[in-house]
C-alpha positions in Angstrom: 12.3 -14.0 7.7 11.3 -13.0 4.2 8.0 -14.0 2.6 8.1 -14.8 -1.2 5.3 -13.8 -3.5 4.1 -17.4 -3.5 4.0 -17.3 0.4 2.0 -14.1 0.3 -0.4 -15.5 -2.2 -0.9 -18.7 -0.1 -1.4 -16.6 3.1 -3.9 -14.3 1.3 -5.9 -17.4 0.3 -5.9 -18.5 3.9 -7.1 -15.1 5.1 -9.8 -15.0 2.4 -11.1 -18.4 3.5 -11.1 -17.3 7.1 -13.0 -14.1 6.3 -15.6 -16.0 4.3 -16.1 -18.5 7.1 -16.4 -15.8 9.7 -18.8 -13.9 7.5 -21.0 -17.0 7.3 -21.1 -17.2 11.1 -22.0 -13.5 11.3 -24.8 -13.8 8.8 -26.3 -16.6 10.8 -26.8 -14.1 13.7 -27.6 -11.0 11.6 -31.3 -11.1 12.1 -31.2 -12.5 15.7 -31.1 -10.7 19.0 -27.7 -11.1 20.5 -26.5 -10.3 24.0 -24.4 -7.1 24.1 -21.6 -6.7 26.6 -19.1 -3.9 27.4 -15.4 -4.4 27.4 -12.4 -2.2 28.2 -11.8 -0.3 25.0 -11.4 3.3 23.8 -13.3 6.3 25.0 -16.3 5.8 22.7 -19.3 3.4 23.3 -18.7 1.8 19.8 -15.2 0.7 20.9 -16.5 -1.0 24.1 -19.3 -3.0 22.6 -18.8 -6.8 22.2 -21.1 -9.8 21.5 -20.8 -13.5 21.4 -20.6 -13.2 17.6 -17.3 -11.3 17.9 -15.9 -14.3 19.7 -17.4 -16.9 17.5 -16.0 -15.1 14.4 -12.6 -14.8 16.0 -12.6 -18.6 16.8 -13.3 -19.6 13.3 -10.6 -17.2 11.9 -8.0 -18.5 14.3 -8.8 -22.1 13.5 -7.8 -21.3 9.9 -4.9 -18.9 10.5 -3.2 -20.4 13.6 -1.5 -23.2 11.6 0.1 -20.6 9.4 1.7 -19.0 12.5 3.8 -22.0 13.1 4.5 -22.7 9.4 5.7 -19.1 8.7 6.7 -18.0 12.2 4.0 -15.3 12.4 2.8 -13.4 15.4 -0.9 -12.8 16.1 -2.8 -9.7 17.1 -6.6 -10.0 17.3 -9.1 -7.7 18.9 -10.8 -10.1 21.3 -7.6 -11.5 22.8 -4.8 -9.9 24.9 -1.8 -8.5 23.0 1.1 -10.8 23.8 3.5 -8.3 22.0 5.0 -11.1 19.8 4.2 -8.6 17.0 7.1 -6.6 18.2 9.5 -9.6 17.9 8.5 -11.6 14.9 8.9 -10.3 11.3 5.2 -10.5 10.5 1.9 -10.7 12.3 -1.7 -11.3 11.6 -3.8 -8.3 12.5 -7.5 -9.4 12.9 -10.8 -7.7 13.6 -13.3 -10.6 13.6 -16.3 -8.2 13.6 -15.5 -4.6 12.9 -18.6 -2.4 13.4 -20.1 -4.4 16.2 -22.5 -1.5 17.0 -24.1 -1.3 13.6 -24.3 -5.1 13.6 -26.3 -5.1 16.9 -28.6 -2.5 15.2 -29.0 -4.6 12.0 -27.5 -1.7 10.1 -24.9 -2.0 7.3 -21.3 -1.1 8.1 -19.9 -4.2 9.7 -17.3 -6.5 8.3 -14.5 -9.0 8.9 -11.0 -7.5 8.5 -7.7 -9.5 8.3 -4.3 -8.1 7.5 -0.7 -9.4 7.5 1.7 -6.6 8.7 5.4 -6.5 9.0 7.2 -5.7 12.2 8.0 -2.3 10.6 4.3 -1.6 10.3 3.9 -2.1 6.6 0.7 -4.0 5.5 1.5 -6.8 3.1 -2.0 -8.4 2.9 -5.4 -6.9 3.4 -8.6 -8.9 3.3 -12.1 -7.4 4.1 -15.4 -9.3 3.8 -18.7 -7.3 3.9 -21.4 -9.8 4.9 -24.2 -7.4 4.2 -23.3 -6.9 0.5 -21.4 -10.2 0.3 -18.4 -8.3 -1.1 -14.8 -9.5 -0.8 -12.0 -7.0 -0.9 -8.4 -8.2 -0.9 -4.9 -6.9 -1.7 -1.3 -8.1 -1.7 1.6 -5.7 -1.5 2.9 -5.2 -5.0 0.1 -7.3 -6.6 -2.8 -4.9 -6.7 -6.2 -4.7 -5.0 -9.3 -6.6 -5.9 -13.1 -6.4 -5.3 -14.8 -9.7 -5.8 -11.7 -10.9 -7.6 -11.8 -8.0 -10.1 -9.0 -5.4 -10.1 -10.1 -2.5 -8.0 -9.1 1.1 -8.7 -10.5 4.5 -7.9 -13.0 5.6 -10.6 -11.7 8.2 -13.0 -13.8 11.3 -12.2 -13.5 15.0 -12.3 -13.7 15.7 -8.5 -14.7 19.3 -8.8 -17.9 18.4 -10.6 -18.9 15.8 -8.0 -20.6 15.9 -4.7 -18.3 15.2 -1.8 -19.1 12.4 0.7 -17.8 12.9 4.3 -17.7 9.5 6.1 -17.3 9.8 9.8 -17.9 8.0 13.1 -21.2 8.8 14.8 -19.2 9.9 17.9 -17.6 12.7 15.9 -20.8 14.7 15.7 -20.2 15.4 19.4 -16.7 16.8 18.6 -16.4 20.5 19.6 -15.2 21.4 16.1 -17.7 19.3 14.1 -19.6 22.3 12.7 -16.3 23.9 11.7 -15.3 20.7 9.9 -18.6 20.6 8.0 -18.3 24.2 7.0 -14.7 23.8 5.9 -15.5 20.7 3.7 -18.2 22.8 2.0 -15.6 25.3 0.9 -13.4 22.9 -1.0 -15.0 23.3 -4.4 -17.2 20.2 -4.6 -20.9 20.0 -5.1 -23.3 19.1 -2.3 -21.8 17.6 0.9 -23.2 14.2 1.9 -22.5 12.7 5.3 -22.4 9.0 6.3 -22.0 8.2 10.0 -23.2 4.7 10.7 -20.4 2.3 9.8 -17.4 0.7 11.5 -13.9 2.0 10.7 -13.2 -0.7 8.1 -16.3 -0.1 5.9 -16.0 3.6 6.5 -12.6 3.5 4.8 -13.8 1.3 1.9 -16.8 3.5 1.4 -14.4 6.3 0.6 -13.6 4.6 -2.7 -17.1 3.2 -3.2 -18.6 6.8 -2.7 -15.8 8.7 -4.6 -15.0 11.5 -4.2 -15.0 11.1 -0.5 -13.0 11.3 2.7 -12.8 9.7 6.2 -10.6 11.0 8.9 -10.1 11.0 12.6 -8.3 13.7 14.5 -5.6 12.8 17.0 -6.7 12.9 20.6 -5.0 12.4 24.0 -7.4 9.7 25.3 -7.2 6.1 24.2 -9.2 5.4 21.1 -9.2 6.7 17.5 -9.6 3.1 16.3 -7.0 0.3 16.7 -4.4 -1.3 14.6 -6.8 -4.0 13.4 -9.3 -1.3 12.3 -7.0 0.1 9.7 -4.3 -2.5 8.7 -6.4 -4.3 6.0 -7.8 -1.1 4.5 -4.3 0.5 4.4 -3.1 -2.3 2.3 -6.1 -2.0 0.0 -5.6 1.8 -0.4 -1.9 1.4 -1.0 -2.5 -1.1 -3.8 -5.3 1.0 -5.2 -3.0 4.1 -5.2 -5.5 6.0 -3.1 -4.5 8.2 -0.1 -4.3 6.6 3.3 -2.1 8.3 6.0 -2.0 9.7 9.5 -3.2 13.3 9.9 0.3 14.6 9.1 0.5 12.8 5.8 2.8 10.1 6.9 2.2 6.3 6.5 -0.1 4.9 9.2 1.7 3.6 12.3 0.4 0.0 12.1 2.7 -1.5 14.7 2.8 1.0 17.5 5.0 -0.3 20.2 3.3 1.3 23.2 -0.4 0.7 22.4 -2.8 -0.8 19.9 -4.8 2.4 19.6 -4.4 4.9 16.8 -5.4 8.1 18.7 -1.8 9.5 18.7 -1.6 10.5 15.1 -5.1 10.2 13.7 -6.0 8.9 10.2 -7.0 10.2 6.8 -8.5 8.2 3.9 -9.2 10.4 0.9 -9.8 9.9 -2.8 -7.3 12.6 -3.7 -4.0 13.7 -2.1 -5.1 17.4 -2.4 -8.2 16.7 -0.4 -6.1 14.9 2.3 -3.7 17.9 2.3 -6.6 20.3 2.9 -7.8 18.2 5.8 -4.3 18.1 7.4 -4.0 21.9 6.9 -7.4 22.5 8.5 -6.5 20.3 11.5 -3.3 22.3 12.1 -5.3 25.5 11.9 -7.7 24.2 14.6 -4.9 23.4 17.0 -2.8 26.4 16.4 
């Protein structure tokens, strides 16, 4: 099944509506104490945290998007429901994280968001929608139609990177990585000014902060254990980066594998989001040096 440009626009508007509604629900609980539970997830605590707000957000999103599944014959993959593997059979699927960054949400810290993407069976993101309830900022993109921030065309600022400080955005769990100090030292040798580190957001906002904090990078090394984020953590931002002409890839410089057949985790190839291709290349080279 092929989706026309009009189809994609209609579906993007449905996703935007769903993200706004979910963001409203999330905001209602943002200053309240919520019960925190643990679920089966990746190897980090952040990937195992879930709250009632995650489920409420998912319910309101599905109420909006489920009718489109029948109309356009779409599959559905969402974080708080089992993977029925229809994403491997139908031409397109919704890829939904109803509350990315649940851990910072429970801490009343910025870095959480709603992320919705439409992805082809081949793993190409066609729609990316992210809503940041803290800043009340909407990001959205449609393949071939550009990326937008609060309905304004969104592009990487034109800056001379070697005259700017570099922002390294990472997950808080990475500070426990055996090579963390080597990574910090390596980033300091790349010809930028001071190195700033941000380590409190969820994967979706971490990626978007790369552009917001330009020049910047966010990456995750491959690992053998389950984790490294999931398909729903990166599908929407991959679309936004593609349409903004900003680098988003796996650790080897290839397109993100956004419909992995054997798992929903992304640990197998890692990820790199970077404001410049050369910066991404240096990160990839450094990773290969570490494992050689």
